[in-house]
C-alpha positions in Angstrom: 0.0 0.0 0.0 1.2 3.5 -0.8 0.5 6.3 1.8 0.8 9.9 0.7 0.0 13.3 2.1 -1.2 15.8 -0.5 -2.1 19.4 -0.5 -4.8 20.5 -3.0 -6.6 23.7 -3.6 -10.4 23.9 -3.4 -12.8 25.9 -5.5 -12.4 28.9 -3.3 -8.6 28.9 -3.7 -8.0 27.6 -0.2 -5.4 24.8 0.3 -6.2 21.8 2.4 -4.7 18.4 3.1 -5.7 14.9 2.2 -4.0 11.7 3.2 -4.3 8.8 0.7 -4.1 5.1 1.3 -3.8 3.3 -2.1 -3.6 -0.5 -2.3 -1.0 -2.1 -4.6 -2.4 -3.3 -7.9 -2.7 -7.1 -8.3 -3.1 -7.9 -12.1 -4.7 -11.3 -11.1 -7.7 -9.7 -9.5 -11.0 -9.7 -11.4 -11.7 -6.2 -10.1 -9.0 -3.8 -11.2 -10.9 -0.5 -10.7 -11.4 0.0 -7.0 -14.1 2.0 -5.1 -12.9 5.0 -3.1 -13.9 6.0 0.4 -13.4 9.7 1.4 -13.3 9.8 5.2 -14.2 13.0 6.9 -13.6 12.9 10.7 -15.5 14.7 13.4 -14.1 16.7 16.2 -16.6 19.5 17.2 -15.1 21.8 14.4 -12.1 22.5 16.7 -10.0 19.4 15.9 -10.0 16.3 13.7 -10.6 13.0 15.5 -7.8 10.6 14.8 -10.0 7.7 15.7 -12.4 8.6 12.9 -9.7 9.0 10.4 -6.9 6.5 9.6 -8.5 3.5 11.4 -11.7 4.0 9.3 -9.7 4.4 6.1 -7.8 1.2 6.8 -11.0 -0.7 7.5 -12.2 0.3 4.0 -8.8 -0.7 2.6 -9.3 -4.1 4.1 -12.6 -4.4 2.0 -10.8 -3.6 -1.3 -11.3 0.2 -1.3 -8.7 2.8 -1.8 -9.3 5.5 0.8 -8.6 9.1 1.7 -8.8 11.0 5.0 -9.7 14.6 4.3 -8.9 17.6 6.5 -11.1 20.7 6.5 -10.9 24.1 8.1 -11.8 24.5 11.7 -12.9 27.3 14.1 -9.3 28.3 14.8 -8.4 28.6 11.1 -8.9 31.9 9.1 -12.5 32.6 7.9 -15.7 30.8 8.6 -16.0 27.0 8.4 -18.2 27.3 5.3 -18.2 27.4 2.4 -14.7 26.0 2.5 -15.3 22.8 4.5 -18.0 21.8 2.0 -15.9 22.9 -1.0 -13.0 20.8 0.3 -15.2 17.7 0.0 -16.4 18.6 -3.5 -12.8 19.3 -4.6 -11.6 16.0 -3.2 -14.4 14.1 -5.1 -13.4 15.9 -8.4 -9.7 15.4 -7.8 -10.1 11.6 -7.7 -12.6 11.5 -10.6 -10.1 13.4 -12.7 -7.3 11.1 -11.5 -9.2 7.9 -11.5 -6.9 6.0 -13.9 -3.8 7.1 -11.9 -5.4 5.7 -8.7 -7.0 2.7 -10.3 -10.5 3.9 -9.3 -14.0 3.4 -10.5 -15.2 7.0 -10.8 -18.8 5.8 -10.4 -18.1 4.3 -6.9 -16.9 7.2 -4.9 -18.2 7.2 -1.3 -18.1 10.0 1.3 -18.3 9.1 4.9 -18.6 11.7 7.6 -18.7 11.4 11.4 -20.3 13.8 13.8 -19.2 17.3 12.7 -17.7 15.6 9.6 -21.3 14.3 8.9 -22.4 18.0 8.8 -19.6 18.8 6.4 -20.4 15.8 4.1 -24.2 16.4 4.1 -23.7 20.1 3.6 -21.3 19.4 0.7 -24.0 17.3 -1.0 -26.4 20.2 -0.8 -23.7 22.6 -2.2 -23.0 20.2 -5.1 -26.6 20.4 -6.2 -27.0 24.2 -5.7 -27.1 26.2 -8.9 -25.9 29.2 -6.9 -22.8 27.4 -5.7 -22.2 25.8 -9.1 -22.2 29.3 -10.7 -20.2 31.0 -8.0 -17.4 28.4 -7.8 -17.5 27.1 -11.3 -18.1 23.4 -10.8 -20.4 20.8 -12.4 -22.5 18.7 -10.1 -21.7 15.5 -12.0 -17.9 16.1 -11.3 -18.3 16.8 -7.5 -21.2 14.7 -6.2 -20.3 11.4 -4.6 -22.2 8.3 -5.6 -23.1 7.3 -2.1 -22.8 8.8 1.4 -22.5 7.3 4.9 -23.2 9.4 7.9 -22.1 8.3 11.4 -23.8 10.0 14.3 -24.0 13.1 12.1 -24.5 16.6 13.1 -27.3 17.8 10.8 -28.9 20.8 12.6 -26.2 22.8 14.4 -28.8 23.8 17.0 -29.4 20.1 17.9 -26.3 19.6 20.0 -26.1 18.7 23.7 -24.0 21.6 24.8 -23.9 25.4 24.0 -21.6 26.6 21.3 -18.8 28.7 22.8 -19.4 32.4 22.3 -16.0 32.8 20.5 -17.0 30.2 18.0 -20.6 31.4 17.1 -19.4 33.7 14.3 -17.6 30.8 12.6 -20.9 28.9 12.2 -23.0 29.2 9.0 -26.0 31.5 8.8 -27.5 30.0 5.5 -30.5 27.9 6.5 -29.5 24.9 4.3 -26.0 24.9 5.9 -27.1 25.6 9.5 -29.5 22.6 9.1 -28.4 20.4 6.2 -31.7 18.5 6.2 -33.3 21.6 4.6 -31.2 21.2 1.5 -32.1 17.6 0.8 -33.6 17.0 -2.7 -34.2 13.8 -4.6 -30.8 14.1 -6.2 -28.9 13.6 -2.9 -26.8 10.4 -3.1 -28.2 7.2 -1.6 -27.4 7.4 2.1 -26.6 5.0 5.0 -27.0 6.5 8.5 -26.0 5.1 11.9 -26.2 6.5 15.4 -26.8 5.6 19.0 -30.1 6.4 20.5 -28.5 7.6 23.8 -26.1 10.0 22.1 -25.7 13.0 24.5 -23.6 15.2 22.2 -25.3 15.0 18.7 -28.8 14.5 19.7 -30.7 11.7 18.0 -33.1 14.2 16.5 -30.4 15.0 14.0 -30.6 11.6 12.3 -34.3 11.4 12.7 -34.8 14.7 10.9 -32.4 13.8 8.1 -34.0 10.4 7.6 -37.4 12.2 7.3 -36.0 14.6 4.7 -34.5 11.7 2.7 -37.9 9.9 2.9 -39.8 13.0 1.8 -37.6 13.3 -1.3 -37.6 9.6 -2.1 -33.8 9.2 -1.6 -32.8 5.5 -1.1 -31.7 5.2 2.6 -30.7 2.6 5.1 -30.6 3.6 8.8 -29.5 1.9 12.0 -30.3 3.5 15.3 -28.5 1.5 18.0 -30.0 1.4 21.5 -26.6 2.2 23.2 -23.3 3.7 22.1 -23.2 7.3 23.2 -21.1 9.5 20.9 -17.9 9.1 18.9 -17.6 5.3 18.9 -16.0 5.2 15.4 -15.6 1.6 14.5 -16.6 0.6 18.1 -13.7 -1.9 18.2 -11.1 -2.5 20.8 -8.3 -1.0 18.8 -10.0 2.4 18.5 -11.0 2.7 22.1 -9.6 5.6 24.0 -8.2 5.3 27.5 -10.8 5.7 30.2 -13.6 5.5 27.6 -14.5 1.7 27.7 -17.9 2.4 26.2 -16.3 3.1 22.9 -15.8 -0.7 22.5 -19.3 -1.8 21.5 -19.7 -5.1 19.6 -23.3 -4.4 18.9 -22.8 -0.9 17.4 -19.7 -2.2 15.6 -22.1 -4.0 13.3 -22.6 -0.8 11.4 -19.5 -1.4 9.3 -20.4 -4.8 8.0 -24.0 -3.6 7.4 -22.7 -0.6 5.4 -20.5 -3.0 3.3 -23.6 -5.2 2.6 -25.6 -2.0 1.7 -22.9 -0.9 -0.7 -22.7 -4.3 -2.4 -26.5 -4.1 -2.9 -26.1 -0.5 -4.2 -23.6 -1.7 -6.8 -25.5 -4.9 -7.7 -22.8 -7.3 -6.3 
């Protein structure tokens, strides 16, 4: 496997970093063009969770994907979080569609997966991809930047539906556009087919986020699979022993860990495999 750190420039001329994990090619394999997973970690918009980055990327590698961990701008960076965070996602999708042959990718099997705040970034990016205003302002075509499928893990959807107050010094970094403040408002029937998972007892990103988003997807006839686990709290990532933080034993949760295999089954169904 080849691991590289790249810096690319988004549609707003902002530089950001991506970390690529590309499997070696085996000419004996039936499948030569691999799917791509673009992993967008959470972290309350003030850091990027390492537990939701490389371990998740490597889990997808183990299933035959090439993968990417994408960084995006945070509250301590210049400017607001949006539009750049969403544009980072769209630029990453386009970059790998443009370089599909170089990375041995199937350009029609590009997946975005966002956790927590990263789920807000990913779902907002989908809205931006389909917005004629953003297309015109930043000069992109939706077919170049929209992923084929999206996975949302305990996603922040409505910034008002969090279990703690936003610090005063961060409020001016948050979006004011309704469809970015609450990404469920931007859902249309063109949103990629979506897989959602969350724990019912999440005290940080309240379960109403997933419920609202599922409702918006249903209203717009977007194909969706959702798993709401009875227990898991927040930030469990893969919910496996090797991604458990010290002092947070609840992050190892064999039941909630089923989300990953369920997502793989869903993707194979999406792709007719």
